[in-house]
N, C-alpha and C positions, 0 to 999 in steps of 0.2 A: 325559198320557192317562186316561181313566175310564173304569172298569169299570162298565157300568150292568146291573142285573137288571132284567126287565120278562118278564111272562106268560111267564114256566119260561126265556127266552132268557137267555144272556148275551152281552155285547158288548162289544170293547172298540171306544174313538173317538180318533183322535190330534189332537193343539192344534185343525186344521180342521175337527174333527167329523166327519173321513171314518170310515169303519168300517175297522179293521185286524185282526178276531178279533169270531166271529160264530158261534155254535154252531147257527146254524140252517143255518151251511155243510152239503154234506154233508164230512164228515171219513171219515179210514182206521181203520177196525176190525179187527184182526187175532187171533184166534183162535185161528192157527195156527202155528208157527214149525220150518219143514224145513230140516235142512240134511243130506247127504251127497256120495254121490262114484257117478258113472256111470262106466264103460269105454265109450267111444265108438270103433266098428270103422273097420280102417282099408278102405278102397273102393278097386278099381284098374278100369277103363274101358280095351280096347285096341281104337283105331278098326279098324274091318271094313264095309264096306260090305254086306254079308249079313247082316249083327248089328241082332237089333229098338236103337232108339234108348233103349226103355224101358229096356233092360239099363244104361244109362249114368246113370240116376239112383236116390234112396233118398229119398223121405217117410216117416221113419217118426213114431210116437207110441209114447214111453214112461211107462208108469205110476212117476212117482217115490214120490208118497207118495197118501192117501186124505184127503181135506180134504172139513168140513161141506160141506154141498151151496150156503146161501148163500154161501160164497166164488167170487169171480172174479177176481181180480185175485193178480199174484204183483211185490213189491217187496222188494230187495235187492240182493247179491252173488256174483257165479262169478268161477271165475279157470279155465283149462285145464292142468292141468299143473303145475310150479312155477314159473307167470307171474302178474301183478301180481292181484291181485283188480280187478274192474273193476264197474260199475253193470248189473243183468241187467236191465233195462226194455227192452221192445223187443226186437229181431231183433240177437243176436251174429256175425258176419263172423267164423269160425275161422277159415278156410284161406283162399289163393289161389293158383292154380296159371296163371302163363300160359305163354304158349308159342306156335308156329306152325309154319309147314310145313319140314320139312326142307331143308334147301339153300338156303333164302332170303335175302335180305338181312333180318338180323331188326330192323333199325332202323327199319324199318316196318311190321311184321306180326304184332307182340305183340297176343296176344287174352286174353284171360280163358279158362282152359281148366278151371280146375276152380275150384268155391266148397262151402261146407257153411257154413251157415247152423242157426244155434241159438235158438230160443224159448222159453221157458217161458210155457205155457197153465194154465187154470183152468178146469174145465169139468168139469158133471154132477158132480160130488162126488170128482174128482181134480186132482193138478197133475202135470202132465204135460210133457215134451220132445220139442219139436218140431223132430228133425234134417233138411235138409233137403239134399241131397248130388247136386251133377249134375255130370258130367266131360262135356269135350266135346275128344276130343283131334283131332288131325287125320290126313290122310292123310300118309304119310312121299313120295309125289307116284312110285314105284317098283309100286304094286301092294298093297303091305303098310302099315302104318299105325303108330302111335303111341301109347303107351298111357301115361295119366295116372295117377297114385293119390294118398289123400288119407289119409295118415299117423293111425294110429290113437292117442288121446289119452285122457287123464281129465280130467270135468268136475268139479267141487267146485260146490258151491252154498251160498247161507245167504239164505234164503227168509221174508220173513211174508206167510202169506198169508189175505186175506179181501175184506171188500168195501168200498165206499165206503157210509154210512148216515148 
């Protein structure tokens, strides 16, 4: 490998002459390290033909930390309750609920009836948690409805917040 300094640029080439590292490429700079925890609320919805479906979902952005306005990326780890630490990039599917109509052979009738998705967002000088919870219970077939719930939990995070420059 060869290290080359040229016109304020540093780069490394391998034996075949291919560039394997180049300071002219955008590199992640993280001026902020954020860690903490937040309680995620439980959420329930009971099927009712007269109740608006808008009651069955939650889309909330919660400010976790103030960051410099130049930041637009969060990279790091997260965990739910006492679970394992996982990569926090992208959207994390926290909980799934499956179900189907009451009294039906469930071999063929399993549907996703509830989900909670968590995404870290960086925008406008803030690190946010976007929580999207959607519940879709079924009718019980006799005029009533099933209730589905997403349980409350605690989210822990350790994130480097910055930008590629």
